[in-house]
C-alpha positions as CSV (number, residue, x, y, z in Angstrom):
1,M,49.5,-39.3,-0.5
2,I,52.4,-37.3,-1.8
3,L,52.0,-34.4,-4.2
4,L,55.0,-33.1,-6.1
5,D,55.4,-29.4,-6.9
6,T,56.4,-28.8,-10.5
7,H,60.1,-28.3,-9.9
8,A,60.2,-31.4,-7.7
9,A,58.7,-33.5,-10.5
10,I,61.3,-32.0,-12.9
11,W,64.1,-32.8,-10.4
12,L,62.8,-36.4,-10.1
13,I,62.9,-37.2,-13.8
14,T,66.2,-35.4,-14.4
15,E,67.7,-37.1,-11.3
16,S,68.8,-33.7,-10.0
17,D,70.9,-33.4,-6.9
18,F,68.5,-30.5,-5.9
19,L,66.1,-33.2,-4.7
20,G,67.3,-34.1,-1.2
21,P,67.6,-37.6,0.4
22,T,64.5,-37.2,2.6
23,S,62.4,-36.2,-0.4
24,R,63.9,-39.1,-2.5
25,A,63.1,-41.6,0.2
26,T,59.5,-40.3,0.6
27,I,59.1,-40.4,-3.2
28,R,60.4,-44.0,-3.4
29,S,58.0,-45.1,-0.7
30,A,55.0,-43.3,-2.3
31,V,55.8,-44.9,-5.7
32,A,55.8,-48.3,-4.0
33,D,52.4,-47.5,-2.4
34,G,50.9,-46.0,-5.6
35,A,50.6,-42.7,-3.7
36,L,52.7,-40.3,-5.7
37,F,50.9,-37.6,-7.6
38,V,51.2,-34.3,-9.5
39,S,48.5,-31.8,-10.4
40,A,47.6,-31.5,-14.1
41,I,48.7,-27.9,-13.8
42,T,52.2,-29.2,-13.5
43,F,52.2,-30.1,-17.2
44,W,50.9,-26.7,-18.2
45,E,53.7,-25.1,-16.1
46,I,56.3,-27.3,-17.7
47,A,55.0,-26.5,-21.2
48,L,55.0,-22.8,-20.3
49,L,58.6,-22.9,-18.9
50,V,59.8,-24.6,-22.1
51,S,58.0,-22.2,-24.4
52,K,59.6,-19.2,-22.5
53,R,63.0,-21.0,-22.6
54,R,63.2,-21.0,-18.8
55,L,63.5,-24.7,-18.8
56,Q,66.0,-26.4,-21.2
57,A,64.3,-29.6,-22.4
58,L,65.8,-32.4,-24.4
59,R,62.2,-33.6,-24.8
60,T,58.9,-32.0,-25.6
61,P,56.5,-31.2,-22.8
62,S,54.4,-34.1,-23.9
63,Q,57.4,-36.4,-23.7
64,Q,58.3,-35.0,-20.3
65,R,54.7,-35.7,-19.2
66,M,54.9,-39.3,-20.2
67,T,58.3,-39.6,-18.5
68,I,56.8,-38.3,-15.3
69,L,53.8,-40.6,-15.5
70,N,55.9,-43.6,-16.4
71,S,58.1,-43.0,-13.3
72,G,55.2,-44.0,-11.0
73,V,53.6,-40.6,-10.7
74,H,49.8,-40.2,-11.1
75,E,48.1,-37.2,-12.5
76,L,45.3,-35.4,-10.5
77,P,42.8,-33.3,-12.5
78,I,41.9,-29.7,-11.7
79,T,38.3,-29.9,-10.7
80,G,35.9,-27.0,-10.2
81,E,36.2,-27.4,-6.5
82,I,40.0,-27.2,-6.6
83,A,39.8,-24.1,-8.9
84,I,37.5,-22.3,-6.6
85,L,39.5,-23.3,-3.5
86,S,42.7,-21.9,-5.2
87,V,41.1,-18.5,-5.4
88,E,39.8,-18.6,-1.8
89,L,43.1,-19.3,-0.2
90,E,44.2,-16.3,1.8
91,N,47.7,-14.9,2.0
92,L,49.1,-17.2,-0.7
93,P,51.2,-15.8,-3.5
94,A,49.2,-14.9,-6.6
95,D,50.9,-17.5,-8.9
96,P,48.0,-19.5,-10.4
97,A,50.0,-22.7,-10.7
98,D,51.2,-22.5,-7.1
99,R,47.6,-21.8,-5.9
100,L,46.2,-24.7,-7.9
101,I,48.9,-27.1,-6.6
102,M,48.3,-26.0,-3.0
103,A,44.5,-26.3,-3.4
104,T,45.0,-29.8,-4.9
105,A,47.2,-30.8,-1.9
106,I,44.5,-29.5,0.5
107,K,41.6,-31.1,-1.3
108,H,43.4,-34.5,-1.3
109,S,45.0,-34.1,2.2
110,A,48.3,-34.7,0.5
111,T,51.8,-33.9,1.7
112,L,53.4,-31.4,-0.7
113,I,57.1,-31.8,-1.7
114,T,58.2,-28.3,-2.8
115,A,61.2,-26.0,-2.7
116,D,59.1,-22.9,-3.0
117,E,59.7,-20.9,0.1
118,A,56.4,-19.1,-0.1
119,L,54.6,-22.4,-0.2
120,L,56.7,-23.9,2.6
121,H,56.1,-21.0,4.9
122,W,52.5,-20.3,4.1
123,Q,50.4,-20.5,7.3
124,H,48.2,-23.6,6.8
125,P,48.2,-27.0,8.5
126,I,48.8,-28.9,5.2
127,A,51.9,-31.1,5.5
128,R,54.9,-30.1,3.5
129,I,58.4,-31.5,2.9
130,P,61.2,-29.2,1.7
131,A,62.3,-30.7,-1.7
132,S,66.0,-30.1,-1.0
133,K,65.9,-32.1,2.3
């Protein structure tokens, strides 16, 4: 199971060069296996970035969500268990979206594709792939 961080999902649908060849190959394989996911918080984060004009979008957040889901990505809900775990994680940056995404990865034993240095270097055995690789 592969979980995309928000920016990795955006890079996927925009076909950005920021997404490296290892990540692309992993994503292609996960799509073929039906094992590529994002947390529902990703769509909240996309909508927030668009509303703050930190993400230039040619489509609305709802349209971007459908583009992501139509590309073979499945949405994972934020459960009460994931919400509680996200607060209990020690030494993780306070960003709520990052905490929820990491808690989702842990709960589902997923490999996280991210470019977020804090998430990549956080001390936990969860598997991670640098999105730029």
